[in-house]
N, C-alpha and C positions, 0 to 999 in steps of 0.2 A: 504494500500500500504506500502511496506517495502522499506526503502531507505538504501541500503548497504553503509557502511562507508568505504571509500577508504583511507587506511593508507599508507603514504609514510615513509619508514624507511631509514635513511641514514647510510651507513656502511663505515667504513674506512678500506681499505684493503692495507696492506703493504707487498710487495714481491719484492725481488731483489733490495732493496733500493729505490723502487718507491712507492709512495702513490697514491692510486686511490680512489676516492669517488664514490660509486655506490648507486643507489636507488632501492629499491624493493617495489612493490605495493602489499598490502595485503587487501583483501576485507573481511569485517566482517559483517555478518547479525545480526542486532540488536536483533532479536528474539532469537538468540543463547545465549544471555546473560540472558534471563528470566529464572526463576526457577519454576518448577511445584508447584501448590498450596498445594499438599500433604506434602510438606516439611516444611510448616509453623510450628513454635514452639508450644509447649503445650499452649493451650488457658487459662489454669488456672494460669499461671505465669503473674504477673503484667507487664504492658507495660510502658516503660519509653522513652520519646522523647530524641533524641540524637542531640547535636549541629552539624550542617553540612552546607556545602556550595557547590553549583554546580560549577564545574570548568568552568571558562569563555570560551566562544566560541573560542577565538583566541588561547587558550591553550589546547583545546579539543584533538587535534591529539597527542600531547605529552602524555596526560593522558591515552588515548586509547592504545597507544603503551605500556605504563607501565602495563596496565591491559590485554594485549593480551594473557597471559598464566595463570592468576590468577584472582579470583573474588575480592580479597582484597590485598592491598600492604601497609605495614607500611612505612610512609614517615618521613624524617627528617624535621625539621622546615625550613631548607634552601630549600628543595624540595617544600614545600608548598608555599614559597615565589616565587619560579620559576614558579609555576602554578598560580600565582597572587591570592593566598589565604592567607590572613593575619589573623592568629589565634587571634590576639589581637582585631580584629573587630567582633569576634564571641563570643557571651555570653556563659558561662558555659564550657569554655575550660581549666580552671585552673587545672593543674595536669594531663591533658589528653594528649594522644599521637594522632598525626594525621594519619589517614588511608585513602588511596584512594580506593574507592569502585565502582564497576560497577553500572550503573544506566541506565535505558531505559525509555525515555519519549515518550508518544504517538505522540507528535509533538513538534515543536520548542517552543510553548507557555507553555509547561508543567512545572510543579513545582514538586520537589521531597521532600519527608518526610522520615526521618530516625528514627527508633525506635529500642529499645533493649528490648528483652523479655527473661529474664534470661541471657544466654550467646549467644543468637541467635540475629543477626542483620537483620533487614528488611529495604530495600530501596524500597519505593513505589512512583512512579511518576504518576501523573494524569493530565488531562486537558479537556477542552471542544473542540469540533471540530473533524476533520478527523484524522484517524490513518495514521501516516507515519513512526512511530517508529524511534526515534533518539537515538544514543548512548549519554548518559549524565553522565559522571563520576562525582562522588560526593566525597568531602573530609569531613569525619566525625571525631569527636574527642572522643576517648574512653580511659578508664583506661587500658584496655587490649584487645588483639585481640579476636574477637568473635569466638565461636566454629563452627558456621555456618552462612551463609549469604543467605537471601531470597530476590529475585529481582522481582518486579512486576510492571505492567503498565496497566492503564485503561483510557478510554476516554468516555465522554458522548456527544451525539449530540443534 
């Protein structure tokens, strides 16, 4: 079962000296964030685990909004704090930049793993149980923006 994510974006519209706040609802199918397996990087390149943190549930809508048009977005350290991600609490982040990346978890109990293979980043989320596909943005810490991003999800029953 796929659970579409309903994103409410707030817009400030100013016209004729009046300010109006409007909300627009956008539905995102989590499967649209997944990448075909054929795009996985060359298997002969060594794989390196990348430090990363899943965005907390209460900040997920903000993160999904930032990722509505791109698979990966470079963040400032202030933006990571606004997403409740403290880089000081993540090992291996010294000298690395924070990037917000799309992630799809098979269900709410899923965990995500980030790896770098050459300059290709992989975000893979897995869990036990039923498929319900949840959007799960992840903040990863990298020296530079990857050349490509692969996003996958799998569950075992």
